[in-house]
N, C-alpha and C positions, 0 to 999 in steps of 0.2 A: 287451778289444778282440777282434773276430773275426780269424781268420787269413785274410789276403787272398792271392789268387793273384798270383804275380809274373810278369805277362805281359811287363813291361819291367824286368827286374832291374837292368839297368845304366843306366837312365835317370836323368839328373840335370838340372841347370839347363842350358839350351841355351847355346851359345857366344854367341848374339846377346844374350840377356839378360845374360850375365856381362860381355861387353864394353861393352854400353850402360850398365850400372851402374858399371863402372870408369871409363868416359868421364865420367859424371855426377860421380863422386867426385873425379876429377882435373881437372875443368874442361876436358876435351879436346873437340875437335870430333869428332863421331861420324860417321866415314865407314865404320863397320862395318856396322851393320844397314841393310838395303836398303829405305829408304823416303825419299821426298822431304821436304825441309824447306820446301817452298813450297805454296801453296794450289792447289786445283783451279780450273778455269774457273768464275767466278761464275755463269755461265748454268746449269751443272750443279747447283750448290747451290740456285739459285732454282727449277730444275725439280723438285728433291726437295721443297722447301718448298711449292711449288704443289701437288704431288701429295698432300701431307699435308692441305693446306687443302681439297682436292677430295674427301677422304674415303678415300684409299688407306691405311688404317690397320688393316685386319683381314686375316685369313689370305688370301693369294692362292692360286692353283692350286698344288698340290704341286710340279709340274714347273717352275713359274715363270710369271710373268705372260705370257699369250699374246702380247701386243703386243711385249714384249721379245724373246721367242723368234722372232717373225716378223721383227723388224728385225735380230736377230742372224743369222738365216738369209740375209737380203739382204746383210749385210756379208760373211759367209763366202763367199757366191757371188761377190761382187765381188772379194774377195781372192784366192780360190783356184780359182774356177770349179767348185766342188762344191756341189750342191744338197742341203742337209740339210732334211729334213721337220721343221718347227718343232714339230709336234704329237707326233712319234714319235721324233725323233733329237736333240733339243736339251733340256738340263736346266740350270736355273740353280742354282748351288751356293753354299754359304757359303764362298766363296773357293777358291783352287786347292788348298790343303792338304786341305780336306774332300773335294774332288772326287777327289784321288788316293787318299786313304784309303778312300773308299767303293768306288772302282773296284777297288782291291786286295782288299778284303774279298769282293767278289762274284766274283773270279777265283780266289782261293786257298783251298785246304783244308789241313788239318794235314799237315805233311810235305812240301808242295810247295816249290818253289824259285822265286825271282824274281831275275832278273839286274838289277843296278844298275851303270851305268857310273860309275866313281869318278874324281875326287871327285864325290860325289853329295850333293844337298841333305839336310840332317840329318833331315827328317821321313820320308824314304822307308823306311829300314830299320825304324824303330819300327812303321810301319803294316804292314809284312810280318810282323814278330814278333807283332803283335796278332792276326793271322790264324792263329797257330800254324804259320807257314811259315818258310822260311829265306831271308834275303837273301844273294845271292852277288855280292860286289863284283868287278868286272872293271876294272882300272885303264886309263884312257886312256893314250896314249903320252906321250913326253917333252914334246910341245908341245900336249898336251890334245886330241888327235884320237883318234877311236875306231879301235882295231885290230880289225877285224871277224874276222880269223882267231883272235885271242885270245878274242873273244866266242864264236865257234863252239866253241872248245875247252872253254869253261866250261859248255856246255849238256849236261844229263844227262836221263835219262828222267823225272826229277822236275820239270824246268823247265816252268813254265806261262806265264810272262809276262816280258817285258823292258820296263823302264821307262827311257825316254830323255828327254833335256832339251836343247832347242835353241830359241833362244839359250841357251847353257849358263851356269848359275850353279854354281860361282864363276868359271870361266875366261874367259868372254866369247867362246868359240869358237862357230861355227855349223855346222850340217849343210849339205852340198851334195847335188846330185842323186845322186851316186855313193853317198853314205851311205844315202840312202833306198832305193836299189836293193839295196845289201848287206843292209840291215835286212830288207827284204822277202824276200829269198832265204832268210835264216835263219828268219824267222817262218813262211814258207810250208813250208819243208822240215821244220821241227820242230813245226808246228802250235801256234805261240805266239801268245798275245794280246800286244798292245802298248799301253802307256800312254805318251802323248807329252805331256810337260809343256812347253807353249808359252806360258807366261805373259808372256814378254818378246817376243812375236811381232812387235811394232811397233818394236822397237829393233834393227834390222839396218842396218849402216852401209856407206858407200862404194859405194853403188849395188847391193849384193847383194840378191837376192830372199830372202824368208823361205821356206825350203824346208820347208813344213809337210807333215806326214803326210797332210793332207787333199788335197794335190795328187797323191798317188800312189794310183791306183785300187786296187791290190792291198793296200796297207797300210791305207788308209782302211776297207776292208771288215772289218778285224780289230782296229781300234784305238779306244781312248778318247783323244780329244784334249781337253786341259785348257787353258782360257784364263782370264784375270783382268781383269775390268773395273777392279779396284783398281789394278793396275799400269798399265793403259792410261790411266786418267783421273786419276792422282795421288791416289787415295783408298784407299790400302792398308788403312786401318783400317775401312773399310766392309765388307770381307770379302765381296765378291760376285764370283763367277766363273761359269764355264760348262763343260759337258761336251758334246762332239759325238761321237756314235757311231752305228753302224747300229742299227736298231730292236731287234733281239734283245739286243744289249749294253745299250742304253738301258733296256729293260724290266727287265733284271737289276739295273742301277744304281738305278733308281727304287724297286725292291722294298726295297732297304736304305735309300735316301735318305729315304723316307717315314717310317721309324721312327727316324731319327737327328735330322737338323735339320728334317725335314718340308718346310719351305719357307723363303723368304728375304724380308727386309724389303720390303713392297710399295711403299712410297713411293720407296725407293731404286731399285727395279726400274722403276717408272714414269718416274722422272727419267732413268735410263740409257736407257730406250727413246726418250724425247724427244731426248736428246743424240745418239743414234745416227743420227738423221735426217740429220745433216750429216756426211758422211764426212771432211770436212776435219779434224775433231777427232782422228781417229786416223791419217789419212794424213800429217799433218805431224809425227808423233812422231819418226820416224827423224832428220830433219834437226835437230830440237830437241835431241835427246840426243847426236847426233853433234857438235854445236857444243860441248856440255859436255865430251864425251870429248876433243875436240881441245884445248880450253882446259886441261883437267887434264893431259893428256899433255905438252903444251908446257911447263907449269910443272914437272912431274916431271923433264923433261929436264935441269933445273938441279940435280939431285941425283945421288947415286951409286946410286940405285935403277934397276934395269934393267927397262924396260918389256916386258911380254909382249904378244902380239897381243890386240887387243880388236875383234872383228868384230861383236859384238852385246851385248845386255843393257845394264845401266848399272853394270857392274863393271869395274874395271881391276886386273889382277893384276901384281905386281912381284916381281922377284928381288932379295933384299937381301944376297947373298953378299959383295958388295964392302964391306959395312958391318959385318957381324956373323956369327959362327958360332953364335949362340944358336938353340935350337930355336924353331920358329915361334910357339908359344903364348907363350913367354917374350919373344920379340922383339916380338910384338903388345902384350904388357903393358908392356914398356919404352917402346915408341913412344907408348902412351897416357899413361903417367905422366910421362915425361921430355921428350917432344917435344910432347905435347898434341894428338895426332891418333890416333883409334882406327881399327884395321883388324881384319880377320878372318884368322886363320891357316888355310891350306888343309888342313893335316894333319888337322883334325877332321872333314873330309868323307870320310874313308876308314874302312873297317871295320878295317883294320890300318894304323894311322897311319904316314904316310910323311913324312919330313923332307926337303923340297926347297928350303927357304929362300924360300918364297913366301907372300905375304899379299895380301889382296884389299881394295881400297878401293871404296866406292860414290860415284859422281859425280852421283847424282840430287839435286843440291843447288843452292841459289841461287849465282849467280856470286860474290857476296860471301863466302859460306861457303867455296867452293872456293878463292878467292883467299887467304883467311886461313889455310886449311889448307896451301896451297902456301907461304905465307910462313914458316910454322913448319917445314915439311919442308925447305925450301931453307936456312933458317938453321941447322938442326941436321945436315943430311945432305949438304951440298954437298961 
């Protein structure tokens, strides 16, 4: 066998795969991995089938089906008041993970640094390492809010990019306007590029707006904004997302995109373009998931788990100190095997694991699934 370069020497099986397999073996309800257990709108499925029958089965344009980019531009303008040029500033990606990976590769060179606000989704750091660069984790504060002074202290002459995520996975916290202003000041002062992971953009609750980087003139001018049709339309397995960025950044992104995935399934793109014609499909998402959040939180109130704030996303983080002193991974394993409900430990989202006694549940599930999970949790953890 040839000797292979070890770009990711510490890579192993992701926590999501491990906990999903454990849930399967234990017959547990999987509230760990973040995907719905319900079907998408039948109209979307039919739109994709129709596109296949109409012949959308060969390579589409590298940057994405023009019709989908045009309708995405209309949607973003309606959402945020920002006009992105669909020809030069929007690219359809093979999901959010590929979009973030490609953006990092075109921003980073060997020896550069990328700031990650931790806990950070587990694909971020490996993508930085793959560019022969260094991820620098900056912990959020005790309630999972960014400490911008701490972020500023972490910036060095090698820092090239800061990767942010709101609504935040795993904590469920969201940025406000003050966060955008603080981020802009740092990015402007240190000439940093920004990657803004906004895949949960339509899951912001209690009347809050989604404070997208697209709403901020200065930030939008130096940012890649990443979204996910899969998250928005309950089709995570389709792996279709998008990147919005100024034309020079988009040109750099596409230069790599064309030699990696090249392009994305055309029938799915056409189906999504048809589905985007009716804004109600995404405008109704916040109340839909807020009802699930409220149902799940009300049920958890009957346990000794302490609920942390959930302002957005479809994740609920809890503190289990009243129940156990086990490390987070061990507690998640115990919960899966003995209680029959799988969760994700937050300690795995740090470069230097922290034990805070917190695990994350996904409530993007049918009401019947949530109710059965709550029955098991209430029975064991009351």
